[in-house]
C-alpha positions in Angstrom: -60.2 -24.6 33.7 -58.7 -24.3 30.2 -56.3 -21.7 28.9 -58.3 -19.1 27.0 -55.7 -18.4 24.2 -52.1 -17.7 23.1 -50.9 -14.3 22.5 -48.0 -12.2 21.4 -46.9 -8.6 21.2 -48.0 -6.4 18.3 -44.7 -4.7 18.3 -42.6 -5.8 15.3 -45.5 -7.7 13.9 -48.1 -5.0 13.1 -47.3 -2.2 10.8 -49.4 1.0 11.4 -49.5 1.5 7.6 -51.3 -1.8 7.1 -52.3 -3.4 10.3 -54.5 -6.0 8.5 -51.5 -7.7 7.0 -49.9 -8.1 10.4 -53.0 -9.4 12.1 -53.6 -12.0 9.3 -50.0 -13.1 9.8 -50.4 -13.6 13.5 -53.7 -15.5 12.9 -52.1 -17.8 10.5 -49.1 -18.4 12.8 -51.6 -19.7 15.6 -52.3 -16.7 17.8 -55.7 -16.0 19.1 -54.8 -12.8 21.2 -52.4 -9.9 21.0 -50.7 -7.7 23.7 -51.2 -4.3 22.1 -47.8 -2.6 22.2 -48.9 1.0 23.1 -45.6 1.4 24.6 -44.0 1.6 21.1 -45.4 5.1 20.7 -43.4 6.5 23.4 -40.3 4.2 23.7 -38.7 3.7 27.2 -35.3 4.5 26.2 -36.3 7.9 24.8 -38.2 8.7 27.9 -35.2 8.0 30.1 -33.3 10.3 27.8 -35.9 13.0 28.3 -37.1 12.7 24.7 -40.9 13.2 24.1 -42.4 11.6 20.9 -45.4 13.9 21.5 -47.7 11.0 20.2 -50.2 11.7 22.9 -50.6 15.3 21.9 -53.4 14.0 19.7 -57.0 14.5 21.0 -58.8 11.2 22.1 -60.8 11.6 19.0 -57.7 11.7 16.9 -56.2 8.6 18.8 -59.4 6.6 18.2 -59.2 7.3 14.6 -55.5 6.4 14.4 -56.2 3.0 16.0 -59.5 2.3 14.2 -57.7 0.2 11.5 -56.0 -1.9 14.1 -59.2 -2.6 16.0 -61.1 -3.4 12.8 -58.3 -5.6 11.4 -58.1 -7.5 14.7 -61.9 -8.1 14.7 -61.9 -9.3 11.1 -59.1 -11.8 11.8 -60.8 -13.0 14.9 -57.9 -11.9 17.2 -58.8 -10.5 20.6 -56.8 -7.6 22.0 -56.4 -9.3 25.3 -54.0 -6.9 27.0 -52.1 -3.7 26.5 -48.8 -2.2 27.8 -48.9 1.4 28.7 -45.7 3.4 27.8 -43.2 3.4 30.6 -41.7 4.7 32.8 -44.6 7.0 33.7 -42.2 9.0 36.0 -38.6 9.7 35.5 -36.5 10.1 38.8 -34.8 13.5 38.6 -36.4 14.0 35.2 -37.7 17.2 33.8 -41.0 18.4 35.2 -42.3 19.0 31.8 -41.9 15.4 30.8 -43.1 13.9 34.0 -46.3 16.2 33.8 -46.8 15.1 30.2 -46.5 11.3 31.2 -48.9 11.8 34.0 -51.4 14.1 32.5 -51.5 13.2 28.8 -50.0 9.8 28.2 -51.5 7.8 31.2 -55.2 8.9 30.9 -55.2 8.8 27.2 -53.6 5.3 27.4 -56.6 4.2 29.5 -59.1 5.7 26.9 -57.3 3.9 24.1 -57.6 0.6 26.1 -61.2 1.1 26.6 -61.7 2.1 22.9 -59.9 -1.2 21.8 -62.1 -3.3 24.3 -59.1 -4.5 26.0 -59.7 -5.8 29.6 -56.1 -5.3 31.0 -53.5 -2.7 30.8 -49.9 -3.3 32.3 -48.0 -0.4 34.0 -44.5 -0.3 35.6 -44.1 0.6 39.1 -41.9 3.6 39.8 -38.2 2.6 40.5 -37.6 4.9 43.3 -36.2 2.9 46.1 -32.7 4.0 45.5 -33.8 7.6 45.6 -36.3 7.6 48.4 -34.5 5.1 50.5 -36.9 2.1 50.9 -39.3 0.0 49.1 -42.2 1.1 51.1 -41.7 4.9 50.1 -41.3 3.7 46.5 -44.6 1.8 46.5 -46.4 4.9 48.1 -45.6 6.8 44.8 -46.7 3.9 42.6 -49.9 3.7 44.6 -50.5 7.4 44.1 -50.3 6.7 40.4 -52.7 3.7 40.6 -55.3 5.8 42.6 -55.0 8.4 39.9 -56.2 5.9 37.2 -58.3 3.6 39.5 -61.7 5.4 39.2 -61.3 5.5 35.4 -60.3 1.8 35.5 -63.6 1.0 37.4 -65.8 3.0 35.3 -64.2 1.5 32.1 -64.2 -2.1 33.3 -60.4 -2.2 32.9 -57.9 -3.9 35.3 -54.6 -2.2 35.7 -51.8 -4.7 36.2 -48.6 -4.1 38.0 -45.6 -6.3 37.1 -42.6 -7.7 38.8 -39.5 -5.5 37.5 -35.8 -5.5 38.1 -33.6 -2.3 38.7 -29.9 -1.7 38.0 -27.8 -0.3 40.9 -24.2 0.5 40.3 -24.0 -1.9 37.4 -25.8 -4.8 39.2 -29.3 -6.1 38.6 -31.4 -6.2 41.8 -35.0 -6.7 42.6 -37.2 -3.8 41.4 -40.9 -3.0 42.1 -43.3 -5.8 43.0 -40.8 -8.6 43.5 -42.2 -9.3 47.0 -45.2 -11.4 46.3 -46.6 -11.2 50.0 -46.6 -7.5 49.8 -48.1 -7.6 46.3 -51.0 -9.7 47.5 -51.7 -7.6 50.4 -51.6 -4.3 48.2 -53.8 -5.5 45.5 -56.4 -6.8 47.8 -56.5 -3.6 49.9 -56.9 -1.4 46.7 -59.6 -3.6 45.1 -61.4 -3.7 48.5 -61.2 0.1 48.6 -62.9 0.5 45.1 -65.2 -2.5 45.2 -63.9 -3.8 42.0 -60.9 -5.6 40.4 -59.2 -2.3 39.4 -55.8 -3.8 40.2 -54.2 -7.2 39.2 -50.8 -8.6 38.4 -48.7 -9.4 35.4 -46.0 -12.0 36.0 -43.0 -11.4 33.8 -40.9 -14.7 33.4 -37.8 -12.9 32.1 -37.7 -10.4 35.0 -38.3 -13.1 37.5 -35.3 -15.0 36.0 -33.1 -12.1 36.4 -33.5 -11.6 40.2 -34.0 -15.3 41.2 -37.7 -15.4 41.9 -39.1 -18.7 42.9 -41.7 -19.2 40.0 -43.9 -21.8 41.6 -44.3 -20.0 44.9 -44.9 -16.5 43.4 -47.4 -17.7 41.1 -49.3 -19.9 43.6 -49.3 -17.1 46.1 -50.7 -14.8 43.6 -53.5 -16.9 42.8 -56.7 -15.2 41.2 -54.7 -12.0 41.3 -52.7 -13.0 38.2 -54.4 -11.6 35.2 -51.8 -11.5 32.4 -48.3 -12.9 31.5 -45.3 -11.7 29.9 -43.5 -14.9 28.7 -39.9 -14.7 27.5 -36.4 -16.0 28.2 -33.0 -14.7 29.0 -29.6 -15.8 30.1 -30.1 -14.7 33.7 -27.7 -11.6 33.0 -29.6 -9.3 30.6 -33.3 -8.7 29.8 -33.2 -10.2 26.2 -36.8 -11.1 25.7 -36.1 -14.3 23.7 -37.9 -17.5 22.9 -38.4 -19.9 25.9 -35.9 -22.7 26.3 -33.3 -20.7 24.4 -30.8 -20.4 27.3 -29.0 -23.0 29.3 -27.0 -22.9 32.5 -24.7 -25.7 31.7 -23.5 -27.8 28.9 -26.1 -30.4 30.2 -28.7 -28.1 28.9 -30.5 -27.2 32.2 -32.6 -24.3 31.2 -31.7 -20.8 32.5 -35.3 -20.3 33.4 -37.5 -22.4 35.7 -40.1 -23.4 33.1 -41.2 -26.3 35.2 -41.9 -24.0 38.1 -43.8 -21.7 35.7 -46.0 -24.6 34.5 -46.5 -26.0 38.0 -47.5 -22.6 39.4 -50.0 -21.9 36.7 -51.5 -25.4 37.1 -51.8 -24.9 40.9 -53.9 -21.9 40.5 -56.0 -23.2 37.5 -54.9 -20.3 35.4 -57.4 -19.7 32.6 -56.0 -16.6 31.0 -53.9 -16.0 27.9 -50.4 -17.5 27.4 -48.9 -14.3 26.2 -45.3 -14.0 24.8 -43.4 -10.7 25.1 -40.9 -11.6 22.4 -40.9 -8.7 20.0 -37.1 -8.6 19.7 -37.1 -12.2 18.3 -38.8 -10.9 15.2 -35.9 -8.6 14.4 -33.0 -10.9 15.5 -34.2 -13.6 13.0 -33.8 -12.7 9.2 -37.1 -11.2 7.7 -37.8 -14.2 5.7 -38.1 -16.4 8.8 -40.5 -14.1 10.5 -43.4 -16.5 9.9 -41.4 -19.5 11.1 -40.3 -17.7 14.3 -44.0 -16.7 15.1 -45.3 -20.2 14.3 -42.6 -21.6 16.7 -43.5 -19.2 19.5 -47.1 -20.2 19.0 -46.2 -23.9 19.1 -44.4 -23.3 22.5 -47.6 -21.7 23.8 -49.5 -24.9 22.8 -46.9 -26.9 24.7 -47.3 -24.8 27.8 -51.1 -25.0 27.4 -50.9 -29.0 27.2 -48.5 -29.1 30.3 -50.6 -26.7 32.4 -53.7 -28.7 31.7 -52.0 -32.0 32.6 -53.1 -33.3 36.0 
């Protein structure tokens, strides 16, 4: 099976005032797909600080009209909207009831409707980070599962697969495993929910940066996921902070051993005959480089995508 394309986030690449220019830029840089950054309309840092952008106050008709230029520009440039990221978190522990109700009742269902309107097959959500508050990972998952069931019927009707991703958490200043880091539990839970609905309403998004932070075995995790892996968040970090930088950027030693296990990444995807999109979650790169190097940075990221594609296809 062949990789179906190379993608990147729309965040920092697409300007709402003129989306056609951004999509043209991405196409020329070598991308065939985008990860539509719906999460930029309610930013996670603001949500944690109890701030509400009220972007989703708009009716679904108004939201469709808002995103119509994006949809049309992508189609004109021949770029597929391959995946979307729902704003997160969808629940703030010990947060204000008013905000949590808004996230659940306005943001989440309208995000699903936008995803459907954009003809996007996958939407990524974050599991609730509640193990510290509830005392166990199982109790934490129960709350995430409740949210998934809330959206699952809508997902089935719309032909959308909701994707959970491996996360990290921060406890007393230390990074620890967050939701969905135990692949055996992930596989069991995805299969159980999909069997219940008789459809692939739930899949997985593997995040390389988060996996690197908590020491996940890339090859084992990806191989164990198998067909449940639907989308990727490809980015790099130093193993200490979630930096979302270009792959191969960080080394563990002066001998240049990569901080991230890219060999395990390639091997795992090759083992499961992954035929999805090699999607880069590298938006911060576009603001860390000077504006005049934006095109060069995008072209380089796309070139790394082609390298991964070649290596994954190598037998």
